[in-house]
KOLLO-787180 format. One record per atom (N, C-alpha, C, O): residue number from 1; residue in one letter; atom name; x, y, z. Coordinates in nm, 3 decimals, padded with zeros to 5 digits. Layout:
! KOLLO-787180
num_residuo_atomo_u_v_w
NUM_a_CA_X_Y_Z;
...
This chain:
! KOLLO-787180
num_residuo_atomo_u_v_w
1_m_N_00.774_00.097_00.516;
1_m_CA_00.695_-00.032_00.552;
1_m_C_00.526_-00.052_00.582;
1_m_O_00.481_00.008_00.680;
2_i_N_00.454_-00.116_00.520;
2_i_CA_00.323_-00.077_00.538;
2_i_C_00.266_-00.173_00.649;
2_i_O_00.319_-00.282_00.668;
3_t_N_00.182_-00.142_00.705;
3_t_CA_00.122_-00.193_00.860;
3_t_C_-00.003_-00.206_00.797;
3_t_O_-00.042_-00.159_00.690;
4_k_N_-00.079_-00.301_00.904;
4_k_CA_-00.224_-00.351_00.880;
4_k_C_-00.311_-00.252_00.915;
4_k_O_-00.423_-00.258_00.866;
5_d_N_-00.285_-00.165_00.986;
5_d_CA_-00.359_-00.035_01.031;
5_d_C_-00.366_00.065_00.929;
5_d_O_-00.467_00.134_00.931;
6_m_N_-00.269_00.092_00.826;
6_m_CA_-00.267_00.178_00.719;
6_m_C_-00.423_00.127_00.644;
6_m_O_-00.479_00.018_00.638;
7_t_N_-00.461_00.267_00.591;
7_t_CA_-00.586_00.253_00.466;
7_t_C_-00.544_00.190_00.384;
7_t_O_-00.426_00.163_00.406;
8_i_N_-00.594_00.135_00.265;
8_i_CA_-00.604_00.117_00.153;
8_i_C_-00.561_00.233_00.103;
8_i_O_-00.453_00.224_00.045;
9_g_N_-00.624_00.366_00.108;
9_g_CA_-00.580_00.487_00.040;
9_g_C_-00.449_00.538_00.092;
9_g_O_-00.395_00.616_00.015;
10_e_N_-00.380_00.511_00.212;
10_e_CA_-00.225_00.547_00.213;
10_e_C_-00.160_00.457_00.165;
10_e_O_-00.057_00.487_00.106;
11_v_N_-00.199_00.321_00.175;
11_v_CA_-00.096_00.229_00.093;
11_v_C_-00.093_00.236_-00.029;
11_v_O_00.025_00.246_-00.064;
12_i_N_-00.166_00.236_-00.121;
12_i_CA_-00.177_00.285_-00.274;
12_i_C_-00.101_00.422_-00.262;
12_i_O_-00.032_00.424_-00.364;
13_r_N_-00.075_00.548_-00.185;
13_r_CA_-00.001_00.635_-00.226;
13_r_C_00.137_00.617_-00.209;
13_r_O_00.224_00.675_-00.274;
14_v_N_00.158_00.517_-00.100;
14_v_CA_00.310_00.487_-00.049;
14_v_C_00.348_00.359_-00.149;
14_v_O_00.469_00.339_-00.145;
15_k_N_00.300_00.298_-00.208;
15_k_CA_00.341_00.194_-00.266;
15_k_C_00.308_00.192_-00.429;
15_k_O_00.201_00.141_-00.460;
16_e_N_00.377_00.235_-00.515;
16_e_CA_00.339_00.227_-00.633;
16_e_C_00.273_00.117_-00.707;
16_e_O_00.198_00.154_-00.796;
17_n_N_00.286_-00.019_-00.687;
17_n_CA_00.239_-00.140_-00.757;
17_n_C_00.141_-00.203_-00.638;
17_n_O_00.106_-00.321_-00.628;
18_a_N_00.115_-00.118_-00.569;
18_a_CA_-00.005_-00.203_-00.426;
18_a_C_-00.124_-00.206_-00.495;
18_a_O_-00.194_-00.305_-00.476;
19_p_N_-00.174_-00.096_-00.593;
19_p_CA_-00.318_-00.174_-00.630;
19_p_C_-00.297_-00.277_-00.712;
19_p_O_-00.398_-00.347_-00.721;
20_e_N_-00.184_-00.324_-00.792;
20_e_CA_-00.182_-00.464_-00.864;
20_e_C_-00.170_-00.582_-00.771;
20_e_O_-00.223_-00.691_-00.792;
21_i_N_-00.103_-00.553_-00.676;
21_i_CA_-00.132_-00.651_-00.555;
21_i_C_-00.228_-00.673_-00.460;
21_i_O_-00.226_-00.778_-00.395;
22_l_N_-00.316_-00.584_-00.440;
22_l_CA_-00.442_-00.589_-00.376;
22_l_C_-00.532_-00.635_-00.510;
22_l_O_-00.565_-00.746_-00.468;
23_m_N_-00.588_-00.628_-00.626;
23_m_CA_-00.629_-00.672_-00.753;
23_m_C_-00.610_-00.822_-00.715;
23_m_O_-00.707_-00.895_-00.693;
24_s_N_-00.460_-00.873_-00.707;
24_s_CA_-00.445_-00.993_-00.745;
24_s_C_-00.493_-01.072_-00.636;
24_s_O_-00.506_-01.192_-00.660;
25_f_N_-00.532_-01.021_-00.488;
25_f_CA_-00.582_-01.097_-00.387;
25_f_C_-00.746_-01.131_-00.403;
25_f_O_-00.811_-01.209_-00.334;
26_g_N_-00.786_-01.058_-00.502;
26_g_CA_-00.933_-01.023_-00.532;
26_g_C_-00.995_-00.911_-00.478;
26_g_O_-01.102_-00.927_-00.419;
27_m_N_-00.941_-00.789_-00.487;
27_m_CA_-00.996_-00.696_-00.395;
27_m_C_-00.996_-00.564_-00.496;
27_m_O_-00.914_-00.472_-00.504;
28_g_N_-01.138_-00.596_-00.581;
28_g_CA_-01.120_-00.513_-00.688;
28_g_C_-01.197_-00.387_-00.681;
28_g_O_-01.223_-00.303_-00.767;
29_c_N_-01.235_-00.396_-00.521;
29_c_CA_-01.312_-00.214_-00.509;
29_c_C_-01.196_-00.134_-00.447;
29_c_O_-01.229_-00.084_-00.340;
30_i_N_-01.089_-00.112_-00.478;
30_i_CA_-00.991_-00.062_-00.417;
30_i_C_-00.974_00.097_-00.471;
30_i_O_-00.904_00.182_-00.416;
31_g_N_-01.040_00.112_-00.570;
31_g_CA_-01.097_00.302_-00.584;
31_g_C_-01.208_00.305_-00.546;
31_g_O_-01.265_00.408_-00.582;
32_c_N_-01.293_00.215_-00.466;
32_c_CA_-01.417_00.236_-00.396;
32_c_C_-01.420_00.346_-00.311;
32_c_O_-01.314_00.326_-00.251;
33_p_N_-01.472_00.463_-00.256;
33_p_CA_-01.433_00.567_-00.179;
33_p_C_-01.433_00.538_-00.047;
33_p_O_-01.364_00.605_00.030;
34_s_N_-01.534_00.406_00.008;
34_s_CA_-01.523_00.375_00.120;
34_s_C_-01.424_00.285_00.148;
34_s_O_-01.400_00.272_00.267;
35_a_N_-01.338_00.196_00.045;
35_a_CA_-01.247_00.107_00.043;
35_a_C_-01.129_00.203_00.057;
35_a_O_-01.022_00.143_00.072;
36_q_N_-01.122_00.333_00.057;
36_q_CA_-00.990_00.403_00.055;
36_q_C_-00.982_00.428_00.198;
36_q_O_-00.864_00.432_00.234;
37_a_N_-01.065_00.447_00.291;
37_a_CA_-01.074_00.442_00.432;
37_a_C_-01.039_00.322_00.525;
37_a_O_-00.981_00.336_00.633;
38_e_N_-01.076_00.211_00.475;
38_e_CA_-01.061_00.090_00.505;
38_e_C_-00.958_00.029_00.540;
38_e_O_-00.896_-00.020_00.445;
39_s_N_-00.895_00.006_00.684;
39_s_CA_-00.759_-00.063_00.697;
39_s_C_-00.737_-00.199_00.666;
39_s_O_-00.812_-00.286_00.710;
40_i_N_-00.628_-00.225_00.585;
40_i_CA_-00.575_-00.336_00.520;
40_i_C_-00.594_-00.477_00.623;
40_i_O_-00.593_-00.594_00.584;
41_e_N_-00.611_-00.428_00.765;
41_e_CA_-00.684_-00.554_00.805;
41_e_C_-00.828_-00.577_00.811;
41_e_O_-00.883_-00.687_00.824;
42_d_N_-00.882_-00.466_00.801;
42_d_CA_-01.003_-00.491_00.795;
42_d_C_-01.037_-00.530_00.647;
42_d_O_-01.154_-00.567_00.647;
43_a_N_-00.996_-00.536_00.554;
43_a_CA_-01.009_-00.549_00.385;
43_a_C_-00.995_-00.667_00.404;
43_a_O_-01.082_-00.743_00.362;
44_a_N_-00.866_-00.727_00.481;
44_a_CA_-00.834_-00.853_00.458;
44_a_C_-00.943_-00.949_00.537;
44_a_O_-00.950_-01.068_00.505;
45_m_N_-01.020_-00.900_00.629;
45_m_CA_-01.112_-00.987_00.714;
45_m_C_-01.257_-01.006_00.624;
45_m_O_-01.333_-01.101_00.610;
46_v_N_-01.257_-00.866_00.571;
46_v_CA_-01.430_-00.856_00.467;
46_v_C_-01.380_-00.968_00.348;
46_v_O_-01.464_-01.050_00.311;
47_h_N_-01.256_-00.971_00.292;
47_h_CA_-01.252_-01.053_00.198;
47_h_C_-01.221_-01.195_00.221;
47_h_O_-01.267_-01.278_00.143;
48_g_N_-01.156_-01.228_00.307;
48_g_CA_-01.150_-01.400_00.390;
48_g_C_-01.021_-01.393_00.368;
48_g_O_-00.987_-01.507_00.337;
49_l_N_-00.912_-01.308_00.367;
49_l_CA_-00.784_-01.330_00.301;
49_l_C_-00.682_-01.348_00.451;
49_l_O_-00.702_-01.308_00.566;
50_n_N_-00.600_-01.404_00.408;
50_n_CA_-00.510_-01.415_00.530;
50_n_C_-00.416_-01.312_00.536;
50_n_O_-00.350_-01.286_00.436;
51_l_N_-00.399_-01.245_00.649;
51_l_CA_-00.362_-01.118_00.665;
51_l_C_-00.188_-01.120_00.635;
51_l_O_-00.123_-01.051_00.558;
52_e_N_-00.150_-01.214_00.717;
52_e_CA_-00.010_-01.208_00.706;
52_e_C_00.042_-01.250_00.563;
52_e_O_00.142_-01.193_00.520;
53_t_N_-00.001_-01.316_00.511;
53_t_CA_00.022_-01.338_00.331;
53_t_C_00.006_-01.209_00.264;
53_t_O_00.089_-01.170_00.182;
54_l_N_-00.124_-01.125_00.306;
54_l_CA_-00.117_-01.001_00.227;
54_l_C_-00.028_-00.939_00.264;
54_l_O_00.043_-00.893_00.174;
55_m_N_00.017_-00.905_00.422;
55_m_CA_00.138_-00.808_00.445;
55_m_C_00.265_-00.835_00.381;
55_m_O_00.338_-00.751_00.328;
56_e_N_00.289_-00.980_00.392;
56_e_CA_00.451_-00.991_00.351;
56_e_C_00.420_-00.988_00.159;
56_e_O_00.531_-00.971_00.108;
57_a_N_00.331_-00.996_00.066;
57_a_CA_00.330_-00.950_-00.035;
57_a_C_00.333_-00.785_-00.052;
57_a_O_00.406_-00.739_-00.140;
58_l_N_00.254_-00.692_00.033;
58_l_CA_00.274_-00.558_00.042;
58_l_C_00.396_-00.510_00.071;
58_l_O_00.430_-00.408_00.012;
59_n_N_00.486_-00.568_00.164;
59_n_CA_00.602_-00.542_00.210;
59_n_C_00.781_-00.564_00.131;
59_n_O_00.894_-00.520_00.155;
60_k_N_00.717_-00.655_00.033;
60_k_CA_00.856_-00.691_-00.083;
60_k_C_00.863_-00.604_-00.146;
60_k_O_00.948_-00.598_-00.235;
């Protein structure tokens, strides 16, 4: 299960299609070094995304 406290790097390592999901939400910098250490919650806030909607997509 993916949690809001996991970093983008962790999510990408454990969920094969995470990059596609994140990019579909407008997160184009998922490969950037700083993004790798950013939590899903922080990334959602920075991008103005609904965290609950993002979490649902990542946990499907």
